[in-house]
C-alpha positions in Angstrom: 79.3 145.8 30.5 80.2 147.4 27.1 81.9 145.8 24.1 85.4 147.3 25.1 85.0 146.0 28.7 83.8 142.6 27.2 86.9 142.3 25.1 89.3 143.2 27.9 87.6 140.7 30.2 87.9 138.1 27.5 91.6 138.9 27.0 92.5 138.5 30.9 90.3 135.3 31.0 92.4 133.8 28.0 95.5 135.1 29.6 94.8 133.4 33.0 94.0 130.3 31.3 97.1 130.4 29.3 99.3 130.9 32.4 97.6 128.2 34.2 98.0 125.8 31.4 101.6 126.6 31.4 102.0 126.0 35.1 100.0 122.7 34.9 102.1 121.6 31.9 105.3 122.3 33.9 103.9 120.7 37.2 103.0 117.8 35.2 106.3 117.4 33.5 108.2 117.9 36.8 106.0 115.0 38.3 106.7 112.6 35.4 110.5 113.6 35.7 110.3 112.7 39.4 108.3 109.4 38.7 110.7 108.5 36.2 113.6 109.2 38.2 112.4 106.9 40.9 113.5 104.0 39.0 117.1 105.0 38.4 118.1 107.7 41.1 118.6 106.8 44.9 115.9 108.0 47.2 116.5 111.8 48.7 117.5 112.0 52.2 114.8 112.7 54.6 115.4 115.6 56.6 113.8 116.8 60.0 114.2 120.1 61.7 115.9 121.4 63.7 119.2 120.3 62.7 121.9 120.1 65.2 122.9 123.7 66.5 126.4 125.1 67.2 127.7 128.0 69.4 130.6 130.1 68.2 134.0 129.4 70.1 136.6 131.9 70.2 139.4 128.9 70.2 137.7 126.0 68.3 135.5 128.0 66.0 132.5 126.2 66.9 131.3 123.6 69.3 127.9 122.0 69.7 125.2 123.5 71.8 124.7 121.7 75.1 121.6 119.9 76.1 120.0 120.2 72.7 117.3 117.9 71.2 117.8 118.1 67.4 118.4 115.9 64.3 121.0 114.8 61.7 119.1 114.3 58.7 116.1 112.4 60.2 118.0 111.0 63.2 117.5 112.2 66.8 120.6 114.2 68.1 120.7 114.6 72.0 123.9 116.5 73.4 124.6 116.4 77.2 125.9 119.0 79.5 129.6 119.0 77.9 128.2 119.6 74.4 128.8 116.0 73.0 126.6 113.5 71.2 126.3 111.1 74.1 124.8 110.1 77.3 125.7 112.2 80.5 128.7 110.8 82.0 131.0 111.7 85.1 134.1 113.7 84.5 136.2 110.9 86.3 135.8 107.3 84.9 133.9 105.1 87.1 136.1 102.5 89.0 137.0 99.5 86.8 136.3 101.1 83.7 138.6 101.6 80.8 137.7 105.1 79.1 138.1 105.7 75.4 137.8 109.3 74.0 137.0 109.5 70.3 137.5 112.8 68.5 136.9 113.7 65.1 134.6 115.4 62.6 131.3 114.5 61.3 132.5 111.2 60.4 132.9 110.4 64.4 129.8 112.5 65.4 127.9 110.3 62.8 126.3 112.7 60.5 123.3 111.0 58.8 123.1 108.1 61.3 121.6 107.2 64.5 123.7 107.6 67.8 124.1 104.1 68.4 125.0 103.6 64.8 128.2 105.9 65.1 131.5 103.9 65.4 132.2 105.1 68.9 128.9 103.4 70.2 129.2 100.6 68.1 132.8 100.0 69.4 131.6 100.4 73.0 129.0 97.6 72.3 131.5 95.3 70.6 134.1 95.6 73.6 131.5 95.3 76.5 130.0 92.2 74.6 133.1 90.3 73.7 135.4 91.0 76.9 135.0 91.0 80.4 135.2 94.3 82.3 133.7 97.7 81.5 134.6 100.0 78.6 133.3 103.6 78.4 133.6 105.1 74.6 132.8 108.6 74.6 131.7 110.4 71.2 133.5 113.7 71.0 133.3 114.2 67.5 132.0 117.8 66.2 131.1 118.2 62.7 133.4 120.3 60.6 136.3 119.9 62.9 139.8 119.8 61.7 142.7 117.8 63.3 144.2 120.9 64.9 140.7 121.5 66.4 140.6 118.0 67.7 144.1 118.4 69.3 143.2 121.6 70.7 139.8 120.2 72.1 141.6 117.4 73.8 144.1 119.9 75.6 141.3 122.2 76.9 138.4 119.7 77.5 139.2 116.2 76.8 142.4 115.6 79.2 140.0 116.1 82.3 138.0 113.1 81.5 141.1 110.9 82.0 141.0 108.7 78.9 143.0 105.6 78.7 143.0 105.6 75.1 142.3 108.7 72.5 141.0 107.7 69.0 141.2 110.4 66.4 139.2 109.9 63.0 141.2 111.5 60.3 139.7 112.3 56.6 141.2 114.1 53.7 139.3 117.4 54.4 141.3 117.5 57.8 144.5 118.5 55.6 144.1 122.4 56.2 145.9 124.8 58.0 144.9 126.7 61.0 143.0 130.1 60.1 145.3 133.2 61.1 141.7 134.6 62.8 139.1 132.5 64.2 136.1 133.1 62.1 132.3 133.4 62.9 130.6 130.9 61.1 127.8 130.2 63.1 124.4 132.2 62.4 122.0 133.4 65.1 119.7 130.2 64.8 122.9 128.1 65.5 123.4 126.7 62.2 126.6 127.0 60.0 126.4 129.7 57.5 125.6 128.7 54.0 127.5 130.3 51.0 125.8 131.9 47.9 122.2 132.0 47.4 121.7 128.9 49.7 122.2 131.6 52.7 119.1 133.4 51.8 116.8 130.2 52.5 115.6 128.8 55.6 116.8 125.3 56.5 113.0 124.1 56.1 112.9 125.5 52.5 116.5 124.0 51.8 115.4 120.4 53.0 112.2 120.8 51.1 114.0 121.1 48.0 116.3 118.6 48.7 113.2 116.2 48.6 113.2 116.4 44.7 115.2 113.9 42.9 115.3 116.1 39.8 116.8 119.2 41.5 119.3 116.9 43.3 120.3 115.3 39.9 120.5 119.0 38.3 122.7 120.4 41.2 125.0 117.5 41.1 125.4 117.7 37.3 125.8 121.7 37.5 128.4 121.2 40.2 130.3 118.9 38.1 130.1 121.0 34.9 131.3 124.3 37.0 134.2 122.4 38.8 135.5 121.6 35.2 135.6 125.4 34.3 135.9 127.2 37.6 136.5 124.7 40.4 135.7 125.4 43.8 137.9 125.3 46.8 137.0 121.9 47.9 137.3 120.3 44.6 140.7 121.8 44.0 141.8 120.7 47.5 140.4 117.1 46.7 142.0 117.0 43.5 145.5 118.0 44.7 145.3 115.3 47.2 144.1 112.7 44.9 146.8 113.4 42.4 149.6 114.3 44.7 150.0 117.7 43.0 151.7 120.7 44.3 149.2 123.0 46.2 150.3 125.9 48.5 147.2 125.3 50.8 147.4 121.6 50.8 151.3 122.0 51.9 150.3 124.3 54.7 147.6 121.8 55.8 150.2 119.0 56.1 152.3 121.2 58.2 149.4 121.8 60.4 148.4 117.9 60.7 152.4 117.3 61.7 152.1 120.0 64.6 149.1 118.3 65.8 150.3 114.9 65.7 153.5 116.0 67.3 151.3 117.6 70.3 149.2 114.5 70.4 152.3 112.5 70.9 153.6 114.8 73.5 150.4 114.7 75.4 150.2 111.1 75.2 153.6 110.8 76.9 152.9 113.4 79.5 149.3 112.1 80.7 149.8 108.6 80.2 147.1 107.6 77.6 147.7 106.1 74.4 146.6 107.2 71.1 145.3 105.8 67.6 144.4 107.0 64.5 141.5 106.0 62.2 142.2 106.9 58.5 139.0 107.1 56.4 139.4 106.8 52.8 137.4 109.2 50.2 134.7 107.6 48.4 136.5 108.6 45.1 139.5 106.5 46.1 137.1 103.3 46.2 135.6 104.0 43.0 138.8 104.9 40.9 142.7 104.2 41.5 144.9 107.3 42.4 148.5 105.7 42.5 150.0 109.4 43.0 147.7 110.3 45.9 149.3 112.0 49.0 146.4 110.9 51.1 146.5 108.7 53.3 150.1 108.2 52.4 151.6 111.3 54.1 149.1 110.9 57.0 150.7 107.5 57.8 154.2 108.9 57.2 153.7 111.7 59.8 152.0 109.0 62.3 155.2 107.0 61.9 157.2 110.1 62.4 155.7 110.3 66.1 155.2 106.6 66.6 151.4 106.8 66.6 149.7 103.7 65.5 146.9 103.9 63.0 144.4 102.0 61.3 143.9 102.4 57.5 140.2 101.6 56.6 140.8 101.6 52.8 141.5 97.9 52.6 138.4 97.0 54.7 136.1 99.6 52.8 137.5 98.4 49.5 136.7 94.6 50.3 133.2 95.6 51.2 132.6 98.2 48.5 129.7 97.3 46.3 128.8 100.6 44.7 128.6 104.0 46.4 125.3 103.3 48.4 126.9 100.0 49.9 129.1 102.2 52.3 128.1 105.8 52.0 124.9 107.7 52.1 123.5 108.6 49.0 123.2 112.5 48.1 125.5 112.9 51.2 128.7 111.3 51.0 129.2 110.6 54.7 129.8 106.8 55.8 126.8 104.8 56.5 126.0 102.4 59.4 127.7 99.6 57.6 130.8 101.5 57.1 131.1 102.5 60.7 130.4 98.9 61.9 133.4 98.1 60.0 135.3 100.7 61.5 134.2 99.7 65.2 135.3 96.1 64.4 138.6 97.0 63.2 139.2 99.2 66.4 137.7 96.6 68.6 140.4 94.0 67.0 143.1 96.6 67.3 142.6 97.0 71.1 142.1 93.5 71.9 145.2 92.5 69.9 147.5 95.3 71.5 146.0 95.6 75.1 147.4 94.0 78.1 145.7 94.0 81.7 143.2 96.4 81.0 141.5 96.2 84.2 144.6 95.9 86.1 146.1 99.0 85.4 144.0 100.8 82.6 146.8 101.5 80.4 147.4 99.9 76.8 150.5 98.3 75.5 150.0 99.4 72.1 152.8 98.4 69.4 153.1 100.9 66.8 152.4 99.9 63.0 
């Protein structure tokens, strides 16, 4: 090798060495940051793939894929032939059984918890252990559903199951109007489409990145900063509800909730079942007080308008709140198994206090709040 070649080789070797040193330094710094954050930052969520899948629905936007085996976070999800996260059951309730149908979004479905930890299944276990007779509680929750979808599902599918009681879980993000046109939000793999750059990465890559405490912390801080200068639609929606401020989208959402509760009341009278709402607070409402918040006050007013009883979980959650992770899943925001146990117990007490002769006529005598 001539002198010029030796110099080129030497420069190339030094360049590769320097680049390697930079990468090793970055990797070491990253590892040191991850180790330091272990002492002060909650553990990341453990993810297993595939997560639950969906199919497009021309009326309801989406529904869960029937007969699937998947995960929510790292907890197994098995759907039956009806596309519900529940065991297989007959269309008609078995003789002597009081059937309860639970409708809702991811809080009813049980995102991030095991099937037996969801509030419908904890309610079923409580009722069957504390009272004579047989109760069947069906989990018909579908992640991302809003109240209008839940009532439309009841009309189209739920009524054929002949429920004695219909429970609807209500959360702040349900206060939205029905879209003028049903959108396609499910991709070819059965996953909800992700907006922005996240849409270019597979679920496995996204879940791998979410194992990093540093990335999760940076993402949370960046999101908080961006919402100060350019609020996301979700942030604007939550802020309008918390502050009770005027917002056209939220107002249309309240009108939609009114229509849904009106339809629910009419269905209840026509088909002879009873209905009750379970109102979940936002975590933010437990960490700070918002005296002008329109949620859940407006939900209660609309429910009273149609004489629909409700259970407000805010006082119960507040009594048991010991920091975010005490009732909510860290890095996620959904209620955890303990929060769902509190919900199931409140529902069980409500049912027991307002029921008469369950197994004589299978109908509830519920006194509205």
